[in-house]
C-alpha positions, -999 to +999 in steps of 0.1 A: -239+128+233-274+126+219-288+151+194-323+149+210-308+162+243-284+187+228-303+206+201-323+228+225-289+240+240-276+247+205-307+267+196-305+287+228-268+294+225-271+303+188-298+328+196-278+343+225-244+342+207-224+374+204-191+374+186-163+389+205-160+424+189-122+422+189-124+392+166-150+404+140-123+414+115-105+380+119-138+361+115-148+381+085-114+374+068-118+337+075-154+336+062-143+352+030-115+326+027-141+298+031-165+314+006-137+317-019-133+279-018-170+271-019-167+253-052-143+227-037-165+223-007-197+222-028-182+193-048-178+174-016-213+183-006-226+169-039-210+135-030-216+134+007-248+153+014-230+174+040-236+211+036-206+229+022-205+256+050-201+229+076-174+212+056-156+245+053-157+254+090-145+219+099-116+223+075-108+257+091-108+242+126-088+210+117-061+225+095-066+263+088-079+253+054-048+235+042-059+214+012-029+191+017-044+177+049-069+152+060-103+167+071-106+143+100-075+156+119-054+180+099-026+155+092-009+151+058-028+134+031+004+116+020+007+093+051-015+072+073-029+093+101-013+088+135-038+106+157-076+101+160-088+089+136-057+067+133-047+047+103-066+067+076-051+073+042-029+081+025-053+099+001-048+112-034-067+145-028-083+166-001-117+157-015-110+119-012-099+123+024-128+146+033-153+121+020-137+094+042-137+116+073-173+126+068-183+090+063-165+076+093-179+103+116-214+096+103-220+130+088-227+116+053-256+096+067-275+128+078-302+139+053-321+165+072-297+193+079-308+220+103-288+246+120-288+227+153-276+196+135-247+215+119-237+226+154-242+192+169-222+174+142-194+200+144-191+192+181-194+154+175-167+157+147-143+170+174-155+147+202-181+148+230-157+155+258-170+190+265-206+179+266-196+152+292-182+180+313-213+202+309-193+228+289-201+244+255-174+232+231-149+259+222-145+240+189-181+253+182-183+284+203-147+298+204-147+336+201-182+341+215-199+350+248-209+313+250-174+300+253-160+291+288-125+282+300-114+247+294-097+230+265-085+195+254-049+204+248-043+170+231-063+139+225-079+130+259-060+156+279-082+184+294-070+216+310-098+235+327-078+268+328-070+271+291-091+293+269-091+280+233-081+309+210-091+292+177-122+305+160-153+284+167-175+269+141-207+288+152-193+324+148-176+315+115-209+300+102-228+331+114-202+353+096-203+332+065-241+334+064-240+372+068-214+374+040-238+354+018-267+378+028-285+349+043-294+342+080-288+306+072-323+298+060-311+291+025-294+260+038-312+250+069-344+249+089-345+254+126-354+227+150-387+233+168 
C-alpha cells in the first residue's frame, strides 16, 4: 500500500462521503467522548507528532477508548500482547503504550499531516488487506456510503459477506471536526 497511489482515492471518497443517517447520533456521541479526552490525546501528540484526532479515532477503533488497553491492538496494558503486534508491553500507562504503537507503525515519523495522510495511516495502522482486495477499508469508512461488504473477522481471515458494524475513522473524524466547528483545516492541508 503506497500513499502516492492511495491519496487520490481518499480525497475522492472523503468528498463523496455521506454518513449513514441512522448512525449520526451514535457518531456524535462518540466524537464528544473523544473530544472530552483531547488533553490526554494532545499529550501524546506533543511527544509523537501524530495529530490528536487521529490518535483518538484509532483508540476508538482498537478498544472503544479503554485507557487500560494498548493502542496497537486493544489488549491489556498489563501483559505482553498476543495478537498483532505481538510481544509488546507490558506498559505502565496508556500514553506509554500509545507512543510505542505509533512508533512501530511509523506514524511518529510523519511530519506533514494532511487529511489524506490521516486516512492512509488509519488504514495502514489496521493493515493493507482491504486495499489489496480493491476495497475501501471499513476500519476507515464504516458507517458511510463508501463502505462495502467484506471484513477481516480475525487476523488474516477475510469474510466477503460480513458488513463491519464498527464506526469508521473517517466519519468520526468528520463528526469531530464539525463538533470543533472546523472542517479539518485547523489541523490539515489537503493533498493536491
